[in-house]
N, C-alpha and C positions, 0 to 999 in steps of 0.2 A: 774290700779291693786288695787289703791286708792277706787273706788267705790265701789267694789268685796267684797272687806274686810269692809267696810260700813253694804254692806248688810247681810254678815255672821254675823256681830256683832249683827244689828236689828234683823234679823231672831233668834238668839241662845237666844236675850234676849226678844223674842217674847213668847222662847217654854220654856226657863227653870222656868220660874216663876209656870208652871201649874204642881203642887203637887199632888202625888198618895195619893186617901183616899177613901173609904168606898163609892163602887158602890153603889146605890139605885135605883133610875129608869133610868133605860140604856137609852132610849128614849131621858129621858131631860140632860143625861149626853153627849150624842152623840152631842145630839144640842149645849150643851154648849164648846167642850174640839175641834169639830170641825166647826174652821172658815171662815170664808170668806175668812179674811184677810192673814192667810195662805193658803191659796187655793190658794188665787192666788198670791200670793208669791213664791208657788211653781212650779205653772202651770206657772208666769210670766220669771223664771229662765231656765226653763228647753227647754219652746219655744223659748226662748231668737233668737233673727239676731245672739246672738254672738256662740251660740250652733251651728251654719252652720247645720243643719237638723238632728246631733246625725248619722250622715252613719256610717255602724259599721265597725270598723276597723277606724277610724278617729283618730284624737286627740282629737278633740271634746265631742267622746262617751266616753272616758275615763273620760271627765268632769263630764260629767252626774252621769256616776257609783262612781266617788268621790263623791260626793253633795250626794247621794243617801246613801252611809257608812254610810256618816259624819252625816247623821238624823240619821237612824239606831243605831248608836253610842249614840247620842244625846237623843234620846227616850228611851236608855237604851235595848237593844236588843242583844242578846249573839248570839257568831258566832255558827255556824251549827258544827254538830261531824267531825272529822276531818277537817278541816280548821283551820287555823292559824288565818285568816281574816274573812272579809267579802267576799271576792272574791274567786268563781270559777272559775278557766282558765278553758277556752273551746278553744277545737282545732278546728281552723277554717282553711280554705284555699282557693284560690282561683285558681280556675280550669281555663288552656286556652282550649280553642278548640281543640277537635279533627283533625288529619290534613288529612286522611283518612279513610273507611271504606268498606266493602263488607258485603252484605246478602245475601245469597244463598238459596231458597222454591225450593223443587223442580228442577225444569230444570232452572228454571228462576235465574239471579242474578242481583242485587238491588243497586245501587251504590251510597256511600254518598254524603251528599248534592243533589245531582240529586234528589234520589228517598226516602232518609230515613235523619232523624237527631238523633242524640243522645239527649234526653232530662235528663235522667238521667247515670252515669255509669262507668267504667272504661276503661283504656287499654283493650285487651281481644282478646281471641281466643276460641270459639264457637262452637262445632259440637253438635247434636242430635238429639232430634223428637219435633216438633211444634206440635201444639195441636189450635185448634181455638176454643173459648168459647163464640159465641156471644160477648155480650157488656162487658163480662167478672165481671156480677156482683158476688157475694158471690156465692151464691147458685148455679150460671153458673158454677165458678170455682171448687164447692167441686165436681159437677155432673161430671165435666169431668176428675177428677185424674190428678190433673197438677204436683204433684212432681216430681223435676228433670227434667221438659220439657221448651219449649219458648212458651209461651202463645199471640196468636194472636187474640185480640180482637176488634170492632168497635169503635172509640173512642165517649167517652161520654154516657150519656145512649141512652136507648129507649128512652125517652120524652124529650131529648134535640135539635131531630131536625136540626144538624147542626149547630144550639146555638155555639159559639164559646168561651165563659163563660164559660156555660156550659161544655163544653168539659175540658178547663183548670182546671175548679173545681172541674169534678169527676177525674181526671189523679192520683192524690197524691192517693188518699182513694183508688181506682184500682189497682195503683202499690206496696200499702203497703198488701188491701187482698191476691196478686197473691201471694209476697214475702211471706207471711203468712201461704198459702197454700204448699208452699215449691217448688213453680214455677221458674225457672234458668231466667226467667226474663219474661218480659211485652212488647208485639210492638202491637203498637195500629194503624189501620185502619183511616188515619186522612182524611175526606172527609169534609169540609165546603168550600162554597162560599165566606162565606165571609171573608174566609182570606186567601190569594194567595200565594200558594207555596211558593213562591219567597220571602216573608216578614215574611213568618216563617223562613226558612234557612237563613236570615239573622239575624234573633232574636234571636235564639236560635245556631245556628251551627258556630257563628261569633264573640261571645262576651263571654267576659270569666264570668265563674260563681262561687260566692263563694258558699260551703258546708263545712259540719261538715268534717276532715281531714281522711283520711282513710290509715291505711297502709293495707286492703289488695292489690292483683293483683286482676284480674278481675272483681269479684263483680256483685247481679244483673243488667243488664242494662232493661231502660225503653227507646224505642223507637219510633217516632211516623213514619211510613210508609206512603206516600204518593198513594191516590186510586188511581189503573188504571184497565186495561184489561189483567192483566198479569196472563196466565195459571196457575200458581203456586198461585196467592189468590183467584184463583176460585176454584181449585182443596182441598185449605186446609180448606175449606166452608163444606165439607164434611168428615170430620175429623181429619186426621193428615198428616204430610208429613217431614222427612228425611231432616236437614237441617245445617246451619253453620252462623255466624256470628264474623266478626273481626273487630273492632277498635281498631286504635293506633294515637298516636301523642300528645296524652293530657299533660300536663304537669304541676307542680303546684307550688306556692307559700306558705308561712305561713302566717297567719291573727291573732294575737295575739286578745283574746273578753273576756270576762268575763261575768256569771251573778253573781249579786250579792244579796247573802245570808242572812239571817236575822235566828233569831228562839227565840220565847218566850217557856219557859215550860209549860205545864199545869196543873194544882192545885189538878185535880182529880186522886189519885194513882193508879186507873186502867185504865184511857183515860187519861193521860198523854203519855200514851206509843201509841196513834193514834195521828196524825197527818196532819192536817187541811194545804193544800198548797196554800195561797195567789199569784195570780201572776199577772204580767202585761210586757209588751214589752217596754222597754227606747227605743231603736233604732227605726231609720225612715228615709228618705230614701237621707237626703242629697241636697245636692246644683243642680240645673239645669245647663246640660252644652250646652254649647254653647244657653246660654238667650241670650236673644239681649239687647243691652247696654241701661240703665237706666232702665230696665222694674225687678223685682222680682226676683229674683232669688233661695232663698230660701226656705225650705220645711220645713216649723217652727215645722209642726207634733203638734199642741197643740192638736186637738182632738183625732188624732191619733201618738202616741199614750202618749201626757203628763199626757192627763184627766185620760188614765188607771193607770199612775204612781202615780199620787197624789191618785187615791184610794184606790191605796196601800196604800204610807204614810200613809194617814190616819187609814186607818185599824193597819199599826203597832202603831201607837201616842196612839190611844185608849186601845188597847189590852196590851202592856206593863203597862200601868196604871190599868185597868182591866184584870188582866189573865184568861184565861178561863179554862175550865175543859181540854181541849185537849191543846194537844203541837200549837204552828202554825210556820210554815214554810212562810217566804215572799221570793219570786224570784224573782230580778228583771229581764229582761232575755232579753238577747242580740240576734242579727240576723233574728227578727220574718219578717221584711219585705225581707231578702233574701231567705226567707224558710222555716219559724219556725226553724232556726237551734237553737237558743240558749236552745229551750226545747224538742228539738230532741237530743243535747248532754246531757242535764240532767236527760231525760228520758232512757240512756244508760248510763248515770254515777250517778246514781240516790245518795244525800247524805243523805238520809233515806232514807232505802229498801221501793222500792214500795211497800209492802204486808203490812206496815205500815199506808202507808198515805192513808188514808179513803177519801179524797175528795180534787180535784183541780178547787177553785174557781177564773176563771182569771178576769181580768177586760183590756178592749178592744173594739174596735169599729170607723166604718170607719165617725162616724158624727153624728148629728142627723139632725130630721124633726119633732119633736113631743114633745114640754117639758112637756107631762100630763105622760108621759110613761117612762119607762126604758126596755129595749128588750133585754128581758135572754133567749140568745143562747141553745137549749139542756135543757132547764128549765123543760118539759112536761118528760125528758126521764129519768130521777131521783127522788128519794121518799124527793129532797132538795125545791122541789115544795110549798111547805105550808110553810116554814119558809119563800124563798123570795119572796112571796105576802104576808105577814104579815111584813117583814122587810119595801117593797114600801108602802102599805099603812100608816107606820105608821107615813114617809115625805108626803104624799099627790100625791103619785103620780101610776102609777098601772104600774106591773108588765106584761108583753106581751109575748108569744113565736115568735118566727122569723118568719115575716111577708111576707120573701123573700125567702122560700125554695130555690129557685131553683139557687138562688148565692151559696149555702153549705155554709154558713157563720160558719159553726158547724167545719168544717172542713179545714178553713179558720186559724186559730187563735191558737193559741200555747195550748190550753185545749187540740185539737186535740192528741198531740202527749202523753199526761198523759192516754187517753180516748183507743185510741193503745193497750193499756199494761193492758188493764181492771179497770182502777182508773177510777171514774166516774167524771168526766170534764164537766164544762160547762162555759160559757162568759157572762159575766155582760157587758151592753152596751149601750148607750145613746139611747135614745126611735130613734125608727127606723120605719118607715111604710112601705117605700119603698125608691128603689135608683132612686132619684128624679133627679130634678137640683139642689132642694135645697140643699142632699147631697151632690151630685157631683161637685159644686162648688167648695168646699173644701176640697172634698177626694184627698189625692196627688197632693195636690195643691198647691203655694205658698202663695195663701190668707188664709189659713188655721193659722193662726195669734192667741196670747191671747187676742186681742184685738176685735174680733169676737163673743165671746163667751159670753153668757146668763147665767151671775150667779148668777141670783135668781132661776132657774134652778137647774144649777151645784150643789150648797148647797145643794139641796135637793138630789139630786143624790147621790154625795157624802157620804153623812149623812144615807141612805139607804143602799148600798156597806156595810159600816161600819157595822150597824146593825147588814145585812145578814148574816157577818162573826162571829160575836157575837154570833147569835141563832146556826148557823152550829158548832160555836165550843164550845157550851153550850149542845149542844142537846145532849142526850144519848145516845140515836140509828145514826148510823152512816148512811149517806144519801147509799142508792144502788141505780146502774139502777133497772128502771121495768122491770118487767117479760117480755123477749120479746125482747129487744135491743138489738140493732148489733153488740155490748161490754160487753156481761150479761156473755157470754160464759171466754173470757178471763179475767174476773172479778172474775169469778168460781176460772179457774187455777188458777190467784195472789193469791188469800185471802183463797184458801183452801175449799170453799163453792159448 
C-alpha cells in the first residue's frame, strides 16, 4: 500500500507542474509534453504483475479503470454528457453453454455437438426457410434476398482454402452482414482439416462465453455445422429448404464492467458539435490456468494493450492543454479480448450520438517487428490518410497500411464496431510487417512485459499518435470513407449524406 501511495504521489508531482500555455509549434510541444519517463511509468503500472493481466470482470481491471479515471481528472478532462463520473457501466454476462439442440434441414436432423455448435445466440425455437449464399459475401447476401430467412454459407471466404485463422477472422463480419441484411441467423458449414471437429466442440460448446447482456429471447443465432454428405446439405446448394432450429439450456450470470470515458470540448463554434473518438482497450487475458509450477503465468499485456492505453492517455494530456477545434471523446474500452464487447456496447449505447461522431481513431496492436514503422489498419480506406502520414513522418517513422490482410485485423479490433455503424474508424498499431516469430513470441504470451519493450521506438510511436489526433481534431474537413468502401452506405444512412 505504501509503495502504491508513493508511486501515485510521484506521478502527480510529475504531471501537475505542466502548465497550460499558448501552443506554438505542435511538433515541438508534443515532444516536450510526451516524455519517456511518464510513458514508461504508465506502461509499468498497467502491465505490472500486480494487475494480473487485467482480465475483464476481475478486481485488477477495476484498478486499471480507476487509474485511467484518475489521470483524466488530473489532466482536466470533463465528464461526458449524461454521465456523473468517468465510467459508463457496461452490461456484460457470462453465458454457460447450451445443453441440447437440434437442426432440421429438409429430411435431415443434425444434433448439437455431434453435428453443430452455437457460436453466438440464445435459447430458441425457430422454423422457416433456409437459403444458401455461397461464402456469404455482402454481394451474395444481397442477391439472395435473405430477409427473415436462415442463411447457410460456407465458412471462411473463397480465398481462405480452409485456413482456420481466415475462417475465424471472417466469421464476425459475415454474421454482422447477414444481420444487417435482415437474416434470421447464419449457419456456416465448417470444413477445415487443420481443426478436428471434437477440438472445435470442446472449445466453443463446453466453455463459458462472455458477451454483452441481452434481454431478448431467441435473437439471431450464429451456428457452425460440420461438413458432411447429408442430403440436406446437397439440396440446399440448389436453392432453399424448409427447416427448424432449436437451442436450449443456456444460462447466464452478470459480469460488472465499465468503459472509462472523458471529454474535451472543442474551441470552434461550429466544429465543437463534431466529435473525434480516441479509443483503446484496457483489458487483457488475465492469468494462465493450470500453469506449470515456477513458470510465469501472468499475461501482462504490455503490447496488447497497455501501449494503446498509454497512447490514449498521452493524447488526453496534450489536448487538455491545447484544446482542438473539434470536441474529443476518450474511451478506454473493456472486454475487447472477449469479443470487442466494450466497443460493441458503446456503439449500441453511445454517450454522444453516432451521427455527431465523425471519426474513431483506435490504438491497439499485437506487437511490433519493425521499429521504423507505424501500421495503420484501414488508413487507405478513409480521407484521414494524409494527416496520418504527416504525423508519423514528423517523428521519423513511416505510416503503412495493413501488410497482412489475410489476418483480417480491421475486423478484430474495437474500430470495427464503430465502422459497422458507418463511422469512419481505423486502428493505429505498432510497426508490423508479418505475423512472424518475433511478434508471436509476445502476442498473448507471459513474455509480453514492459522490460521487453523498445522505448526509443515507442516514444516516437506515441508522439506520432498524439500529433495525428491533433491534426484530425483541427482539420476543417472531417475524415470520410473513400468512395466504394464497404461501410460507405452505412455512413450515408448515419450522416444523412
